[in-house]
C-alpha positions in Angstrom: -22.4 4.4 22.9 -20.2 1.8 21.3 -16.6 1.0 22.0 -14.4 0.5 18.9 -11.0 -1.1 18.7 -8.9 -1.2 15.5 -6.3 -3.7 14.6 -4.3 -4.8 11.6 -2.1 -1.8 11.0 1.6 -2.2 10.3 4.4 -1.5 7.8 4.3 -2.6 4.2 6.0 -1.9 1.0 4.3 0.0 -1.8 2.1 -2.4 -3.8 1.4 -4.5 -0.8 -1.8 -5.2 1.1 -3.2 -4.9 4.7 -6.5 -5.7 6.2 -7.7 -3.5 9.1 -10.4 -4.7 11.5 -12.6 -2.7 13.9 -14.2 -4.7 16.7 -17.3 -3.1 18.2 -18.9 -3.7 21.6 -22.6 -3.6 22.1 -25.6 -5.5 20.8 -26.8 -2.9 18.2 -23.7 -2.9 15.9 -26.0 -3.9 13.0 -27.9 -0.6 13.3 -24.8 1.7 12.9 -23.4 3.3 9.8 -19.7 2.6 10.0 -16.8 4.5 8.4 -13.0 4.6 8.1 -11.1 7.8 8.2 -7.3 8.5 8.2 -4.9 11.2 9.3 -1.5 11.7 7.8 1.2 13.6 9.7 0.6 17.3 9.4 -2.8 16.9 7.7 -6.4 16.9 8.7 -8.3 13.7 9.2 -10.0 12.7 5.9 -12.8 10.3 4.9 -11.8 6.9 3.4 -14.9 4.8 3.2 -18.3 4.1 4.8 -20.8 1.3 4.8 -24.5 1.1 5.6 -25.9 -0.9 8.5 -26.8 -3.8 6.3 -23.6 -3.6 4.3 -25.4 -3.1 1.1 -24.2 0.4 0.3 -20.6 1.6 0.4 -18.9 4.8 -0.6 -15.2 5.5 -1.1 -12.9 8.5 -1.4 -11.7 9.0 -4.9 -8.1 8.4 -3.7 -8.8 4.8 -2.6 -11.6 3.8 -5.0 -10.7 0.5 -6.7 -7.9 -0.3 -4.2 -9.7 -0.4 -0.9 -12.8 -2.4 0.1 -14.9 -1.8 3.2 -17.1 -4.6 4.6 -18.7 -5.7 7.8 -19.8 -8.8 9.6 -22.7 -8.0 11.8 -22.7 -11.4 13.4 -19.1 -10.7 14.6 -19.7 -7.0 15.4 -16.7 -6.2 13.2 -15.9 -3.8 10.3 -13.0 -4.3 7.9 -11.0 -2.3 5.5 -9.1 -4.4 2.9 -6.3 -2.2 1.4 -4.6 -3.4 -1.8 -2.0 -1.7 -4.0 -0.9 0.5 -1.2 1.0 3.7 -1.9 3.3 5.8 0.3 0.6 8.4 0.3 -1.7 6.0 2.2 0.6 6.3 5.2 -1.6 7.5 8.1 -3.3 6.6 11.3 -6.6 4.9 10.4 -9.7 5.3 12.5 -12.9 3.5 12.5 -16.1 5.4 13.5 -19.7 4.7 14.2 -22.7 6.9 13.3 -26.2 6.3 14.7 -27.9 8.2 11.9 -27.1 10.3 8.8 -27.1 13.9 10.0 -26.8 17.2 8.2 -23.1 16.7 7.6 -23.4 13.5 5.8 -21.4 10.3 6.1 -18.3 11.6 4.5 -17.9 14.2 7.2 -16.3 13.2 10.5 -18.8 15.4 12.4 -21.5 13.0 11.6 -19.9 10.2 13.6 -20.6 9.6 17.3 -17.9 7.1 18.4 -14.3 6.6 17.4 -11.6 4.0 17.9 -8.1 4.8 19.0 -6.6 4.4 15.6 -4.0 2.0 14.0 -0.9 3.1 12.2 -0.3 2.2 8.6 3.1 2.9 7.0 3.7 2.3 3.3 7.3 2.5 2.2 8.4 3.1 -1.4 
């Protein structure tokens, strides 16, 4: 099990940027697939992005492709989500998650993830 703590959320105007961080405990961070999900008020939690253990492979939801960048620093046990050109529809609680392996649900499905952070709020005003 790994403990995850997100930070970096806040309020920003449309067109602005934020960088989320997810600090992980444990010595095997470099072996986890990591992901970001978000949940807007009244909506289900949705996939945002994921990254392979080495950082060499990334995937994005179509809604954030070209605006968000997921990355990781295995030496610091930290995952990041750089969010640029933010839109009001990006307003949500953002969660980081860790997966020990790719299961039957795939890395775009929250059911594939084993551990979750507590979430950080992002508010984008128009």
